[in-house]
C-alpha positions as CSV (number, residue, x, y, z in Angstrom):
1,X,95.3,-22.1,-17.5
2,X,91.8,-21.8,-16.4
3,X,92.1,-18.1,-15.9
4,X,93.1,-17.7,-19.6
5,X,90.1,-19.9,-20.7
6,X,87.8,-17.8,-18.5
7,X,89.2,-14.5,-20.0
8,X,88.8,-15.7,-23.6
9,X,85.3,-17.1,-22.9
10,X,84.1,-13.8,-21.3
11,X,85.3,-11.9,-24.4
12,X,83.3,-14.2,-26.7
13,X,79.9,-14.3,-25.0
14,X,77.0,-11.9,-24.6
15,X,76.6,-12.8,-20.9
16,X,80.1,-12.6,-19.4
17,X,78.8,-12.7,-15.8
18,X,77.5,-16.2,-16.4
19,X,80.9,-17.6,-17.3
20,X,82.3,-19.8,-14.7
21,X,85.3,-22.2,-14.8
22,X,86.0,-25.2,-12.6
23,X,89.2,-27.1,-12.4
24,X,89.7,-30.6,-11.1
25,X,93.1,-32.4,-11.0
26,X,93.7,-36.1,-10.7
27,X,97.4,-36.8,-10.8
28,X,98.8,-35.5,-14.1
29,X,95.4,-34.9,-15.6
30,X,93.6,-31.5,-15.3
31,X,89.9,-31.3,-16.3
32,X,88.5,-27.8,-16.9
33,X,84.8,-27.3,-17.0
34,X,83.5,-24.1,-18.7
35,X,80.0,-23.1,-17.8
36,X,78.3,-20.5,-19.9
37,X,74.8,-19.1,-20.3
38,X,72.5,-21.4,-22.4
39,X,72.1,-18.7,-25.1
40,X,75.9,-18.4,-25.5
41,X,76.6,-22.1,-26.1
42,X,76.6,-21.6,-29.9
43,X,79.1,-18.7,-29.6
44,X,81.5,-20.8,-27.5
45,X,81.2,-23.9,-29.7
46,X,81.4,-22.1,-33.0
47,X,80.7,-23.4,-36.5
48,X,81.4,-27.1,-36.7
49,X,83.0,-26.8,-33.2
50,X,86.0,-24.8,-34.4
51,X,86.0,-22.3,-31.5
52,X,85.7,-25.2,-29.0
53,X,88.5,-27.0,-30.7
54,X,90.6,-23.8,-30.5
55,X,90.0,-23.4,-26.8
56,X,90.9,-27.1,-26.3
57,X,94.1,-26.5,-28.3
58,X,95.1,-23.5,-26.2
59,X,94.4,-25.5,-23.0
60,X,96.5,-28.4,-24.3
61,X,99.4,-26.1,-25.1
62,X,99.3,-24.7,-21.6
63,X,99.1,-28.2,-20.1
64,X,102.0,-29.4,-22.2
65,X,104.1,-26.6,-20.8
66,X,103.3,-27.8,-17.3
67,X,103.6,-31.5,-18.3
68,X,100.0,-32.4,-17.6
69,X,97.2,-33.8,-19.7
70,X,94.2,-31.5,-20.1
71,X,90.6,-31.7,-21.1
72,X,87.9,-29.1,-21.6
73,X,84.2,-29.7,-21.0
74,X,81.8,-27.0,-22.0
75,X,78.4,-26.8,-20.3
């Protein structure tokens, strides 16, 4: 799941080398942290948060297939 989020994020930003993804798991909950360059925050979040919501939806679908709850934190 986190590999896919990293792939999509690198495609969307101007500084793909600054993209980093961390995963923590606590039981049946997986928390994914997406770190991007400060200048790319607007690109990842998108207008009215639409791109961030799309990333969260994709992560949720992947988690659902694995029977885990997921969350995405963008920093």
